[in-house]
N, C-alpha and C positions, 0 to 999 in steps of 0.2 A: 715118452719123455717131453717135457715142457721146452718150448722154444728157447727160452732164456738160459737154459742149462747148456745149451752149446754155443749159443751167440756170446755168452759172457766169456768164451775162450778165444773169441777174435779180437786180435789187438790193434788191428788198423781200420780204417774206414772203407771196410770190404762191402761191395754192393751184396745185399741179401735178398734172393729171389723167393716170394712166396709162391709155390706151385700146387696147383690141383690137376690130377689126372694128365701130367706132363706139360700144362700149359701155365704160363707165368701169368698171375693175376694182380700182383702187386709188387712193388721193389721199395727197398729203404737202404740206407746205409746202416751197418750194424750198430754205429753210435747214435743213431736217430731212431732206432726201432723202439715204437711206443711201449710202455710198460704192460698195456692190456694185451698186447700180442705175445709177450713173453710168457703169459700164463696158459696159452693154446697148446693142446698136445699136438706133436708132430708124428710123421709116420717115418721119414728116412731124411737124409741130408748128404751132400757131396760137393765137392769143389768142380766147377766146370771151367777148364782151361782152354779156351779155343786157340786158334793158330796166331790170333793178333795180340795174344797175351793178356788181354783183359778179363782177368779173373771174376768169376762170381761165385757165391755159395748160395747153393739151391736148397731149399728145404720144402720137403712135399708134405701134404695135408689130405685128410680124407674130404670127401665131398661135403659141404654144408657146414665145416667146422669154422671156417674164417667168416668174420663179420660181412655183411653186406655193405655197411658204410664203414670204410677204413678211417681210422684216426689219424690226425695230424702227426708228423714226424716229432719226436720228443724235443723240447726245447732245450738249447743249450745254455747252461747258466755258469756266470763267473762265481768265484769263491765269496765275493761280496753279496752277490744276488743270492746264494744258497743261505748265507748267514741271516739275510733279511727276511727270506721266506721261512726259516726255521723260527726266527723270533716272532714274526707274525702269527705262525701257527700255535705257538705256546701262548701268545697273547688271546688268541681265539679261542683255545681251549680253557684259558682261565676264565674267560668271560661266559663261555658256555656252561662251565661249572658254577658259576655265580647265579645264572640265570635259572639253572635247574634247581638251586636251592631255594629261589623264591618262587618257582612255580607251583608247589603244593598249595601256598595260601591262595594264590589267584584262581587255580583251578577249582578250590573249594568254594571259593565266591562266586565264581561262575556257575557252579552247580547248584547253589542255593538259589541263585537269581532265576536259573531256568526251572528249578522245582516249584519256586513261587509263582511263575507264570503258569506252570501247568495247573496250579490248584485253582486259578480263576477260570471258572466256566462261563461261557458265553450264555446270555439270556435272551429270551424274546419278549418284548413289551406286549405284544398281542396276546402272549401266553398268560402274563401276568393278570391281564384285565379278564380274559374269559378262559376258563379251564378246558382242557382238551375235551372233545365231543365223543372220542372213541378211546379204546384202551390200547390201540397202537402206537399212541404218543409217548408212552413210557419206554418201549423199546427203543425207539428212535433216538430219544434223548439219551439213552444209555449208550447207544452207539456212537453218537456224537461226542459223548465225553471219553469214550474209550479210545476213539481216533486222535482225540486232543492230547490225551495222556501219552499214547504211542509217538505222536509226532515230537512232543516235548522231550520223550526218553532219546530219540534220534538226534535231536539237536544237542541234548546234553552229551552224548557220546561223541558226536563231532567236535564239541567244544573241547573235550577233555583230551582227544587224541590228537587234536590239531591238524586233521588230515582233510583232504578234498578229493571228490571223484566227480569229474565232470565228464559228461557224455557228448562227445564232439561228433560221432557217428561217420567218422572218415575211414575209407579203405584204400587200397592199392597205393599208387604214387602220393596221393593226397596225405595219407597216414605217415608215409616216409618225410614228407614236408613238415608235417606235425612234430615228428620226432627231431627232425633237424633243427626247427624253430626253438623247441624247449632246450636242445643242447647248445645252441647259440647262445640263448639267454643266460644260462647258469655256467656255460663254460666247460661243457662236457660233452664228448662225442657220444652219440646213441649207438647202443650195442643190439643188434638183434638176435633175439632168442629163438631157437628152433623149436620143435615140438616138445611138449604139448601146447605150450602157450602161445607161439608165434607173435609174440609181442615186441617191443623195444624198451630196453632198459636205458635210462638216462639218469646216471646217478642214483638218486632214491626214488625218481619217478618211473612210472611203469605206463606205457601205451598198449593196452592190449589189442588184440585182433579186430575188436569191433570199433576202435578208434576212442576209448574211454581212458581218460588221463586220471592216474591215481597219485597220490604221495602227500608230502607236507603242504599244509595250507600256504599259499603264495599269491596274494592278490595282485601283485606287481606283475607276475608271470602271466596271470590270466588276463590282465589287461594288455599285456604286450602281444599276446596271442590274437586278441580281439582285434588289434590293430592290423594283424596280418589275414584277417579274414576268418579266424577259427572262432566260432561262437557255439555254445552249448546248444543241443538239440531240444 
């Protein structure tokens, strides 16, 4: 059963204790429990009523199910704030739909530009003056042309998808710091993914076990990470 199925039945601000192997690892009030944790599968639950009368609601989980980095408590919003957030989300959706309608023409133009660049082959002035002295020059020229075409194709693919892949080559605590920095920039808490990836998911961005950041192309994010000491290897 998912956590949110049982916590939704709690009517008061009851302390909810997240337990692993009988040990408390995190505590929230039920009204502050982040939505991300409501989707986590639990093992068992019960009320703990000590002699001092301070009731807590304990939920047990399997080892490795809960994230290593816990999200902040869910923010409380007034009705006016909820209405404003709903209106902003609607406006953003309409703007995104308009941008998607204009995207095909822009992508086609970019693809044509990259294709045109791929057709321009580099030339050697010395080779124009004096012909090759051996038969090995032709295969080398063909290889250079093939590499140029492959590079142009890769650039075209990156332009079309609007994605980026940056190899920061950070592991251990430094990789967690990278995930936290990305989360702070986009306003989303990182979530640790277990086997087989062992990576961090931060909204639409992924930081794999080798410290490679992939996701939507974001120049401002890259610059912000660089200011914190994260540079591509």
